[in-house]
N, C-alpha and C positions, 0 to 999 in steps of 0.2 A: 504494500500500500504506500509506504513512504517513498520507495524508489519510483513508483509510477508518478506520484505527485511531484517529485523532484524533476523528472524528465519533462513532464508537462509544463511546469513553471519555467524551466530553462527555455523551452520552445516559445513560450509566450513573451519572455523578457529579452530574448536575443534578437538583435537586429543585424543581419549580415551586411547590410549596406553601410552601417556605421563602423564596422570592424575593419579598420585600416592599420592594424598594428602588427604587420608581418615583420617579425624580427629576423635579422641576419646575424651571421657569426661575428661580423665586424662591429655590430652595435654593442658597445660596452657601457654606454651611458643609460641612466634610468630615464624612462619617458616621463614627462611632466603631465599631470592631469589638468585638464581644462576645467573651468567652472561648470560647464555643461556636464562633463563627466562626473564631477563631484556631486552635482545636484541629482543626477540620475542615480548614483549610488545611494544617496541619502533617501530618495524616494523608494528605491527598492528595499532598503533597510527598514523604512517605516512600514512598507507593505508586509514585509516578513514579520515584523513585530505584531502587527494587527492580526495576521493570520495565526500566529502563535497564541495570542490572547484568546481568539475565538476557539481554538482547539482546546485550550486549558478550560475555558468556560464549559464547553461541551463535555469534557471528561469529568469535571466537577459535578455537572448535572447528572451525568450517567451514573457515577459512583457515589452520589449523595445518599445519606441515610434516609430510609423511608420515613414518611411522616406518620405521626401517631394516629391521625384520623383515618388513614388508609388501612390500618391494621384491623382485622376482624375481631370483634369482642365476643367472648364466650360466656 
């Protein structure tokens, strides 16, 4: 399940047109990130955090203790 979600999210977030970072052996310097790239990384990180919080909320709801009202009385 997790592997499938990772693959699907990679395909949604990857833009082949924007990938112009072909490295050569002679490239020894670090590439500098542009503000656009930094903002994109920040947005992706925010998206990842919100998805994680949704997952945690679902798990808490799923494994929460049953309510006393729902238990049958004898």
